[in-house]
C-alpha positions as MATLAB code, in Angstrom:
seq = 'MRLSSPISPSDLAPTLWPWVKRLASTLMAGLFMVTSLLAWAPPAQAQAGLASFQPLTLLNVTPQAATPSSAPNTPYANPCDNDAVAGSFGTLAGCTGATVNLTFGDGNNRVLQSFNTAMLSNISRVQGLNEQVRIRRNPAISINGSTNITRDVLFYELGTITDANAVDTAPPPTVITLRPSQATDIEATLLSPVVNRGIDNVFHNELGPVGDNIRQDTRSNIERIDYILPGGVVVPPDLRGQEGFLVLERNGNDRFGIAAITSLNNGVPASYGPLRSVAATTTNWGNINDVQLSSVVFRREQAGADLRPSHTVSNQSVRGIFFPISSLLSTLPADAPVFGYSLVAGDVGTSTNLVNFTTFPPATNGQSDQGGLDLVAGGFGLFRIPRPSIAGNLFLNKRITRITAAGTTTSFTNTEADNTANNVGFPALVAAGLGQGAINIANPELQPGDEVEYTLYINNTGELAVDNVQICDQIPPGTTFVPDAFGAGLGVQAIPPSNALNTPPFNYPTVTYTSAADADPATFLPSGSALPAICGADRGNGALVVNVGTVRANQVGVIRFRTQVNPFLP';
ca = [
     -53.532    0.302  -72.997;
     -53.964    1.535  -76.581;
     -51.085    3.257  -78.343;
     -51.477    6.109  -80.802;
     -49.958    5.831  -84.242;
     -47.222    5.606  -85.349;
     -46.065    3.547  -82.328;
     -47.214   -0.009  -82.853;
     -47.609   -2.618  -80.109;
     -44.715   -4.577  -81.559;
     -42.467   -1.534  -81.191;
     -43.048   -1.505  -77.432;
     -42.590   -5.233  -76.980;
     -39.311   -5.944  -75.161;
     -36.427   -7.758  -76.798;
     -34.861  -10.411  -74.584;
     -31.508  -11.607  -75.851;
     -30.020  -15.090  -76.301;
     -27.874  -14.992  -73.140;
     -31.018  -15.450  -71.100;
     -31.335  -19.160  -70.362;
     -35.072  -19.028  -69.726;
     -37.448  -16.436  -71.096;
     -39.754  -15.174  -68.367;
     -42.541  -13.759  -70.458;
     -43.021  -11.356  -73.331;
     -44.556   -8.002  -72.621;
     -47.594   -7.492  -74.813;
     -48.567   -3.873  -75.369;
     -52.253   -4.700  -75.342;
     -54.646   -5.225  -72.470;
     -53.132   -6.856  -69.405;
     -55.169   -9.103  -67.162;
     -55.038   -8.187  -63.476;
     -53.220  -10.867  -61.552;
     -52.417  -11.133  -57.874;
     -50.681  -13.566  -55.579;
     -53.850  -14.177  -53.590;
     -55.792  -15.098  -56.711;
     -53.386  -17.882  -57.585;
     -54.381  -21.149  -55.977;
     -51.314  -23.286  -55.345;
     -51.747  -26.979  -56.095;
     -53.697  -28.863  -53.483;
     -51.654  -31.357  -51.527;
     -52.923  -34.882  -51.135;
     -53.255  -36.286  -47.645;
     -52.181  -39.769  -48.706;
     -49.240  -41.235  -50.509;
     -46.554  -39.576  -48.396;
     -43.206  -41.316  -48.001;
     -41.908  -42.246  -44.568;
     -39.798  -39.898  -42.502;
     -36.547  -41.385  -41.237;
     -35.008  -41.507  -37.735;
     -31.308  -40.719  -37.527;
     -28.829  -43.533  -37.029;
     -25.724  -41.318  -36.819;
     -25.121  -37.674  -35.899;
     -21.689  -36.440  -36.954;
     -20.490  -33.287  -35.166;
     -17.054  -31.735  -34.764;
     -15.760  -29.478  -31.974;
     -15.118  -25.840  -32.809;
     -13.548  -23.342  -30.414;
     -16.298  -21.245  -28.841;
     -16.192  -17.482  -28.309;
     -15.934  -16.668  -24.571;
     -18.193  -14.055  -23.028;
     -18.985  -13.249  -19.403;
     -22.108  -12.142  -17.588;
     -21.078  -11.443  -13.967;
     -23.641  -11.009  -11.196;
     -26.527  -12.290  -13.304;
     -29.734  -12.666  -11.258;
     -31.387  -16.050  -11.154;
     -34.770  -16.394  -12.809;
     -37.717  -16.079  -10.476;
     -39.072  -18.674   -9.979;
     -36.204  -21.178  -10.178;
     -36.378  -24.954  -10.219;
     -37.633  -26.271   -6.860;
     -36.060  -29.727   -7.180;
     -33.036  -29.815   -4.864;
     -30.707  -32.481   -6.197;
     -26.936  -32.675   -6.403;
     -25.683  -30.088   -8.856;
     -28.972  -28.186   -9.071;
     -29.751  -24.658   -7.982;
     -31.548  -25.442   -4.739;
     -35.045  -24.288   -3.813;
     -37.132  -21.379   -5.024;
     -36.239  -19.494   -1.860;
     -32.563  -20.193   -2.396;
     -32.600  -18.712   -5.909;
     -34.701  -15.643   -5.262;
     -32.489  -12.554   -5.072;
     -29.279  -14.517   -5.665;
     -26.810  -13.869   -8.486;
     -24.350  -16.000  -10.402;
     -21.249  -15.362  -12.507;
     -21.849  -16.815  -15.961;
     -19.254  -17.636  -18.605;
     -20.375  -18.683  -22.090;
     -17.996  -20.236  -24.594;
     -15.945  -22.015  -21.938;
     -15.641  -25.089  -24.144;
     -16.498  -25.958  -27.717;
     -19.357  -25.405  -30.080;
     -20.449  -28.788  -31.366;
     -20.973  -28.184  -35.074;
     -23.197  -30.443  -37.170;
     -21.390  -31.849  -40.197;
     -23.633  -34.626  -41.466;
     -25.972  -37.401  -40.396;
     -27.149  -40.832  -41.533;
     -30.454  -42.640  -41.590;
     -31.038  -46.311  -42.281;
     -31.678  -45.403  -45.930;
     -29.284  -42.494  -46.616;
     -25.715  -41.608  -45.661;
     -23.652  -38.450  -45.338;
     -26.623  -36.072  -45.471;
     -25.392  -32.514  -45.032;
     -26.721  -28.985  -45.084;
     -26.964  -27.091  -48.380;
     -24.789  -23.974  -48.187;
     -25.453  -20.524  -49.591;
     -29.240  -20.461  -49.296;
     -31.126  -17.380  -48.213;
     -32.738  -18.623  -44.990;
     -34.867  -17.212  -42.204;
     -36.270  -18.525  -38.945;
     -39.361  -16.783  -37.622;
     -40.927  -17.338  -34.201;
     -44.716  -16.932  -34.323;
     -46.343  -16.044  -31.002;
     -49.883  -15.577  -29.789;
     -49.655  -12.261  -27.918;
     -52.965  -12.924  -26.173;
     -51.419  -15.739  -24.096;
     -50.371  -14.240  -20.779;
     -46.999  -14.820  -19.134;
     -46.931  -14.038  -15.400;
     -50.181  -12.136  -15.835;
     -49.000  -10.018  -18.785;
     -49.841  -10.336  -22.476;
     -47.727   -9.516  -25.529;
     -44.631  -10.990  -23.880;
     -41.736  -12.425  -25.884;
     -40.263  -14.779  -23.311;
     -37.427  -16.973  -24.582;
     -36.559  -20.240  -22.866;
     -33.129  -21.397  -24.075;
     -30.752  -24.116  -22.993;
     -26.953  -24.310  -23.251;
     -24.667  -27.270  -22.635;
     -23.364  -27.163  -19.081;
     -19.641  -26.893  -18.442;
     -19.121  -26.657  -14.677;
     -21.059  -25.616  -11.585;
     -19.232  -24.200   -8.573;
     -20.563  -24.247   -4.998;
     -23.583  -26.382   -5.823;
     -25.242  -28.126   -2.884;
     -27.854  -30.790   -2.465;
     -29.629  -29.255    0.508;
     -33.034  -27.620    0.043;
     -32.059  -24.569    2.058;
     -28.614  -24.170    0.515;
     -27.823  -21.154   -1.681;
     -27.549  -21.747   -5.410;
     -24.220  -21.961   -7.286;
     -22.081  -18.829   -7.538;
     -20.301  -19.740  -10.809;
     -21.647  -21.525  -13.892;
     -19.776  -22.104  -17.143;
     -21.448  -23.022  -20.428;
     -19.606  -24.783  -23.234;
     -20.999  -23.128  -26.396;
     -20.870  -19.492  -27.422;
     -23.800  -17.312  -26.471;
     -26.154  -16.568  -29.398;
     -27.861  -13.219  -29.772;
     -31.459  -14.471  -30.091;
     -33.582  -17.529  -30.781;
     -33.490  -17.075  -34.545;
     -29.692  -16.878  -34.626;
     -29.485  -19.840  -32.262;
     -31.638  -22.072  -34.435;
     -30.039  -21.159  -37.762;
     -26.495  -21.838  -36.630;
     -25.031  -25.362  -37.066;
     -24.212  -25.546  -33.327;
     -26.143  -28.391  -31.665;
     -25.242  -27.913  -27.981;
     -27.886  -25.232  -27.407;
     -31.573  -24.839  -28.242;
     -35.094  -24.097  -26.931;
     -36.596  -25.829  -23.907;
     -40.279  -26.923  -23.984;
     -40.802  -24.729  -27.028;
     -44.609  -25.003  -27.359;
     -45.508  -25.117  -23.660;
     -48.103  -22.470  -22.840;
     -50.279  -24.061  -20.159;
     -50.670  -21.931  -17.038;
     -49.874  -24.158  -14.071;
     -51.265  -23.580  -10.579;
     -49.513  -21.322   -8.077;
     -46.419  -23.079   -6.800;
     -46.144  -25.304   -9.869;
     -42.783  -23.846  -10.776;
     -41.948  -26.266  -13.587;
     -44.942  -25.164  -15.608;
     -44.333  -21.520  -14.713;
     -40.629  -21.703  -15.580;
     -40.844  -22.804  -19.194;
     -44.165  -21.321  -20.273;
     -44.130  -19.182  -23.431;
     -46.575  -18.008  -26.104;
     -44.794  -19.609  -29.084;
     -47.300  -21.365  -31.361;
     -45.378  -21.954  -34.586;
     -41.757  -21.880  -35.772;
     -41.132  -21.202  -39.452;
     -38.030  -22.094  -41.408;
     -38.403  -19.971  -44.554;
     -36.602  -20.037  -47.886;
     -37.757  -16.650  -49.273;
     -36.752  -17.427  -52.851;
     -38.041  -20.984  -52.715;
     -36.083  -24.091  -53.672;
     -36.993  -26.383  -56.537;
     -36.133  -29.994  -55.729;
     -36.343  -32.225  -58.830;
     -38.875  -35.063  -58.463;
     -36.214  -37.768  -58.627;
     -34.372  -36.185  -55.670;
     -37.307  -35.543  -53.339;
     -36.606  -38.733  -51.424;
     -33.012  -37.586  -50.771;
     -33.440  -33.893  -49.902;
     -35.430  -32.421  -47.076;
     -35.472  -31.075  -43.541;
     -34.126  -32.148  -40.159;
     -35.602  -31.837  -36.668;
     -33.359  -32.432  -33.637;
     -34.488  -32.815  -30.034;
     -32.819  -33.295  -26.698;
     -33.770  -36.836  -25.599;
     -36.170  -37.527  -28.521;
     -39.224  -38.019  -26.314;
     -41.776  -35.467  -27.497;
     -44.352  -35.265  -30.258;
     -44.836  -32.385  -32.677;
     -46.251  -31.505  -36.087;
     -44.464  -30.456  -39.279;
     -45.761  -29.175  -42.626;
     -44.042  -27.947  -45.790;
     -44.624  -24.313  -46.814;
     -45.926  -24.204  -50.402;
     -46.358  -20.439  -50.878;
     -45.572  -17.124  -49.195;
     -47.419  -13.838  -49.015;
     -45.087  -10.931  -48.208;
     -42.664  -13.344  -46.594;
     -45.255  -15.095  -44.402;
     -46.457  -18.676  -45.048;
     -49.673  -18.530  -47.076;
     -50.275  -22.222  -47.799;
     -49.050  -25.591  -46.618;
     -48.856  -29.213  -47.528;
     -50.492  -31.697  -45.143;
     -49.577  -31.573  -41.468;
     -47.623  -34.622  -40.353;
     -48.123  -35.459  -36.705;
     -45.077  -37.218  -35.252;
     -45.525  -39.377  -32.162;
     -42.982  -39.475  -29.344;
     -41.574  -42.951  -29.928;
     -38.073  -44.342  -30.226;
     -39.138  -45.768  -33.586;
     -39.621  -42.205  -34.851;
     -36.735  -40.472  -33.078;
     -34.150  -43.223  -33.218;
     -31.933  -44.256  -30.322;
     -28.513  -42.760  -31.037;
     -26.113  -41.441  -28.398;
     -23.512  -39.658  -30.531;
     -24.129  -36.296  -28.819;
     -25.027  -36.143  -25.131;
     -25.745  -32.946  -23.201;
     -26.162  -31.855  -19.630;
     -27.693  -28.421  -19.908;
     -28.728  -25.267  -18.097;
     -32.094  -23.726  -18.974;
     -32.315  -19.917  -19.150;
     -35.208  -17.474  -19.374;
     -35.272  -14.082  -21.072;
     -38.476  -12.310  -20.146;
     -38.428   -9.803  -23.002;
     -36.380   -9.179  -26.122;
     -33.093   -7.521  -25.209;
     -33.176   -8.586  -21.571;
     -30.466  -10.732  -20.001;
     -30.551  -14.529  -19.854;
     -31.273  -15.723  -16.320;
     -30.618  -19.329  -15.257;
     -33.716  -21.264  -14.273;
     -32.796  -24.935  -13.783;
     -30.545  -27.738  -14.916;
     -31.318  -30.816  -17.019;
     -29.322  -33.998  -16.547;
     -27.473  -35.791  -19.353;
     -29.615  -36.500  -22.447;
     -28.851  -37.603  -26.003;
     -29.580  -35.519  -29.081;
     -31.848  -37.412  -31.455;
     -33.398  -36.508  -34.760;
     -35.752  -37.174  -37.654;
     -35.085  -36.502  -41.337;
     -38.089  -35.459  -43.433;
     -37.472  -35.905  -47.174;
     -39.602  -33.625  -49.348;
     -41.510  -36.724  -50.435;
     -42.550  -37.323  -46.811;
     -44.191  -33.876  -46.629;
     -45.593  -33.407  -50.140;
     -47.089  -36.205  -52.212;
     -48.009  -34.164  -55.301;
     -45.987  -31.202  -56.504;
     -45.327  -29.983  -60.057;
     -41.803  -30.690  -61.245;
     -40.867  -27.005  -61.262;
     -42.786  -25.912  -58.153;
     -40.637  -24.494  -55.341;
     -40.830  -25.355  -51.659;
     -40.504  -22.412  -49.284;
     -39.457  -24.248  -46.106;
     -41.495  -25.773  -43.295;
     -43.246  -24.991  -40.025;
     -43.204  -26.780  -36.678;
     -46.207  -26.836  -34.337;
     -47.162  -28.480  -31.051;
     -48.345  -32.067  -30.857;
     -51.921  -31.065  -29.995;
     -52.469  -29.134  -33.256;
     -54.900  -31.232  -35.291;
     -54.278  -32.240  -38.898;
     -57.354  -30.258  -40.031;
     -56.216  -27.041  -38.318;
     -55.662  -23.900  -40.412;
     -51.890  -23.661  -40.008;
     -51.741  -20.143  -41.447;
     -53.786  -18.709  -38.564;
     -51.664  -19.862  -35.627;
     -53.689  -17.757  -33.149;
     -56.382  -20.467  -33.413;
     -54.038  -23.160  -32.074;
     -54.798  -24.679  -28.646;
     -53.938  -21.936  -26.097;
     -53.074  -24.254  -23.188;
     -50.620  -26.802  -24.577;
     -49.174  -28.885  -21.768;
     -45.378  -28.917  -21.634;
     -45.209  -31.708  -19.057;
     -46.909  -34.133  -21.419;
     -45.587  -34.801  -24.883;
     -47.813  -32.112  -26.463;
     -45.669  -28.994  -26.110;
     -42.481  -30.257  -24.510;
     -40.341  -30.359  -27.652;
     -36.782  -29.457  -26.566;
     -35.727  -28.189  -29.966;
     -31.998  -28.533  -30.567;
     -30.386  -25.888  -32.769;
     -28.292  -26.791  -35.785;
     -30.983  -28.753  -37.597;
     -32.582  -25.868  -39.462;
     -31.717  -25.920  -43.151;
     -32.182  -27.865  -46.354;
     -30.238  -31.137  -46.222;
     -29.290  -33.604  -48.933;
     -26.901  -36.388  -49.832;
     -23.830  -35.316  -51.850;
     -24.541  -34.457  -55.495;
     -23.318  -31.891  -58.027;
     -24.900  -28.460  -57.665;
     -27.385  -27.340  -60.308;
     -25.793  -24.809  -62.631;
     -26.703  -21.153  -62.340;
     -29.914  -20.357  -64.201;
     -30.508  -16.691  -64.928;
     -34.131  -15.641  -65.250;
     -35.282  -12.305  -66.716;
     -38.740  -10.781  -66.547;
     -39.552   -7.416  -68.156;
     -42.596   -5.333  -67.311;
     -43.998   -1.849  -67.799;
     -44.242   -0.575  -64.216;
     -45.345    3.041  -64.604;
     -46.989    5.290  -67.174;
     -47.291    9.072  -67.102;
     -49.968   10.192  -69.553;
     -51.756   13.558  -69.749;
     -50.051   14.589  -66.529;
     -51.329   11.570  -64.592;
     -48.899    8.960  -63.306;
     -50.111    5.384  -62.866;
     -47.864    2.917  -61.049;
     -48.617   -0.778  -61.360;
     -48.549   -2.051  -57.808;
     -50.129   -5.504  -58.069;
     -47.811   -8.471  -57.658;
     -48.227  -11.174  -60.236;
     -47.806  -14.905  -60.060;
     -47.376  -17.314  -62.938;
     -47.548  -21.080  -62.546;
     -47.065  -22.023  -66.171;
     -44.788  -24.928  -66.990;
     -41.057  -24.389  -66.511;
     -41.598  -20.870  -65.192;
     -39.821  -21.214  -61.857;
     -38.617  -17.628  -61.982;
     -42.060  -16.182  -61.310;
     -42.664  -17.780  -57.873;
     -39.139  -16.869  -56.812;
     -39.656  -13.232  -57.773;
     -43.049  -13.092  -56.078;
     -41.569  -14.594  -52.917;
     -38.902  -11.905  -53.010;
     -41.546   -9.190  -53.155;
     -40.774   -8.495  -56.819;
     -42.394   -9.372  -60.128;
     -44.676   -6.614  -61.334;
     -48.401   -7.059  -61.620;
     -50.528   -6.165  -64.614;
     -53.301   -3.630  -64.974;
     -55.922   -2.580  -67.500;
     -55.595    0.968  -68.769;
     -58.301    2.074  -71.204;
     -57.541    5.807  -71.211;
     -55.769    8.058  -71.800;
     -53.884    7.081  -74.908;
     -50.177    7.778  -74.943;
     -49.306   11.080  -76.520;
     -45.998   12.790  -77.335;
     -44.159   13.671  -74.141;
     -45.780   10.874  -72.093;
     -43.433    8.521  -70.242;
     -43.262    4.748  -69.996;
     -41.187    3.087  -67.257;
     -39.712   -0.351  -67.862;
     -38.397   -2.690  -65.162;
     -36.238   -5.758  -65.681;
     -36.438   -8.289  -62.842;
     -33.520  -10.712  -62.491;
     -33.062  -13.802  -60.371;
     -30.829  -16.856  -60.326;
     -32.889  -20.012  -59.838;
     -29.872  -22.325  -59.935;
     -27.456  -23.310  -57.182;
     -24.242  -21.839  -58.569;
     -23.340  -18.220  -59.270;
     -23.615  -16.759  -62.775;
     -20.622  -14.487  -63.452;
     -20.068  -11.571  -65.812;
     -23.748  -10.943  -66.441;
     -24.400   -8.133  -68.927;
     -27.842   -6.952  -69.986;
     -28.709   -5.040  -73.142;
     -32.176   -3.625  -73.744;
     -32.807   -1.627  -76.906;
     -35.054    1.423  -76.683;
     -38.381    0.916  -78.531;
     -38.700    2.894  -81.774;
     -40.835    5.988  -81.417;
     -39.536    6.688  -77.914;
     -36.443    8.328  -76.437;
     -34.430    7.278  -73.379;
     -34.907    9.688  -70.427;
     -31.438   10.475  -68.989;
     -32.723   12.336  -65.893;
     -35.546    9.981  -64.867;
     -34.272    9.478  -61.299;
     -32.443   12.761  -60.741;
     -30.089   15.075  -62.596;
     -28.011   12.873  -64.884;
     -29.407    9.705  -63.289;
     -31.163    7.638  -65.900;
     -31.152    4.183  -64.306;
     -32.443    2.872  -60.984;
     -31.342   -0.553  -59.798;
     -31.275   -3.105  -57.047;
     -27.885   -4.814  -57.376;
     -28.106   -8.609  -57.071;
     -28.886   -9.396  -53.447;
     -30.585  -12.046  -51.366;
     -34.296  -11.521  -50.922;
     -35.111   -9.489  -47.826;
     -38.594  -10.896  -47.728;
     -40.036   -9.163  -44.665;
     -42.063   -6.007  -45.275;
     -40.983   -3.379  -45.929;
     -38.822   -4.863  -48.672;
     -35.556   -3.245  -47.698;
     -33.587   -3.797  -50.888;
     -30.507   -1.593  -51.470;
     -31.819    0.658  -54.254;
     -29.188    2.701  -56.123;
     -29.149    5.067  -59.102;
     -26.708    5.177  -62.007;
     -25.859    7.709  -64.647;
     -26.338    6.677  -68.225;
     -22.926    8.034  -69.226;
     -19.937    5.835  -70.046;
     -18.354    6.205  -66.615;
     -17.399    4.049  -63.651;
     -20.916    2.873  -62.736;
     -22.418   -0.264  -64.359;
     -24.939    1.435  -66.677;
     -24.335    3.040  -70.079;
     -26.806    4.368  -72.644;
     -25.549    3.934  -76.199;
     -27.395    6.413  -78.475;
     -28.524    5.703  -82.020;
     -25.558    5.127  -84.318;
     -23.334    3.671  -81.592;
     -21.747    0.263  -82.000;
     -23.729   -2.161  -79.838;
     -22.284   -5.176  -77.990;
     -22.981   -8.535  -79.568;
     -25.466   -9.443  -76.819;
     -27.807   -6.711  -78.090;
     -28.547   -8.635  -81.266;
     -29.620   -6.868  -84.455;
     -29.485   -3.088  -84.083;
     -33.010   -1.619  -84.132;
     -31.555    1.838  -84.664;
     -32.866    3.595  -81.573;
     -30.065    3.140  -79.033;
     -29.708    0.686  -76.175;
     -29.169    0.565  -72.430;
     -26.295   -1.742  -71.418;
     -25.805   -2.701  -67.766;
     -22.877   -4.728  -66.431;
     -24.656   -6.597  -63.644;
     -21.632   -8.670  -62.610;
     -22.152  -11.806  -60.526;
     -25.623  -13.072  -59.646;
     -25.361  -15.695  -56.924;
     -27.825  -18.478  -56.163;
     -31.234  -17.211  -55.012;
     -30.259  -13.604  -55.579;
     -32.637  -11.106  -57.162;
     -32.025   -7.770  -58.829;
     -33.793   -4.944  -60.646;
     -32.952   -2.558  -63.514;
     -35.377    0.286  -64.182;
     -35.421    3.043  -66.822;
     -37.923    5.337  -68.563;
     -38.638    6.399  -72.124;
     -40.584    9.345  -73.522;
     -42.948    9.160  -76.481;
     -41.572   11.124  -79.452;
     -43.571   13.756  -81.373;
     -45.751   12.117  -83.992;
     -44.483   12.284  -87.537;
     -46.695   14.055  -90.063;
];
């Protein structure tokens, strides 16, 4: 982009003031190089040199009063378990057409507080992160002859069973109580710290023969489960052996695979570290008995449908494995973020393309140790031993995001990435769907009356909130602030600091402000006004001041305004 005299490139360069702890980049009013997320190759991860993962030696949970809810006259799943033992539901024929009165929350939620391994103690979940759990399914895998099904197979800790019999022809129970509260969906179930519920045989998708009710009961089309940190988390190299992820299972007798997510594309994992295949051994899972569950397995055939009881599972212990970051990634730049991890079935090979989960084995056996992982909720999160939180670190990135010249408006829509040293703000902004891309514009040249839109991107890459944030940006000489850019009297558009909603479309809460000195956060101070100290030396062309307020950990925000090129001086 070339600028006509008398506006020089230096006049359009942004001024970023001393309160900013880390300068993102300086806008150069010359030619920009086109950059995109897909063009940036994240660092390759070595397949060797990984630290050991660690079985749990202690699981510390506390009881918390559950929220009661009732589901009277709930039909049994069809088919039901065909093993008639004391306390079970009886035969397939006995369940078909029968109903049961269900009560959830008839006891306590067992809430995870901390855990120990042989090497580390008092490991607990990091609070305040922006977290997501996403279930990835292969819609081509048929369930009961139908494709594109979203069957959920959940288990809840059993409270009591009334009218249970041990006779094959006996009717099933009429009343069942469950100890924990009922969760709304799988994602909410897994993200909560409650460990007495979870997913049964999560990766089982083998179609058993007719009459093989066990394989029919728990079959689903789930191929991958993603725990995503949309803003990414930077774990310092010296702490990567103490911070990481936890996987819990009922009974600790199944194998699975886990890999760290090293980049996202529009909120979806785009690259991974090496896949670690974990065998189903006591050496891996540990042999603790701190939490024991008898459970009832439920099926929900489609999203929004009711949970229907399928079968019971006798008393089993909850066991777990802690994966420090160093056990998943052997080489990672000091400032490179980790975006979570994914879990896959035990029959997914280490050379498999983990991004394309529809290529995973389509008939994973849940009766073997390939797909039978009984994933206990409460383990999803980033965990670490106690240490002081990293101070809030405010990051600012300014870009030209739109130009209107000769009646033609050009918006810069590419998303940029920057992996330069100590530039952790760029990956976090890209992961949040923000961070403006660059573009080459050869013509037309800017003329009087043309408009230039500036956008300031903000994010907090630390772990503590930054309070009382105020931003001052002086208007470049040779241009004039546009007070009606976003509507009559509305000169500023903003996204107030918020956690990244990193699932397209990016549903950020966009608002507009006047530029007057009123109750909203933005004020334009015209030339000659006294500027706040944060503005630095007065350049004599006015300034936009925005009282951002508090920016919490992992939050992002946007401030956008426009200027108009002044008439050229003779």
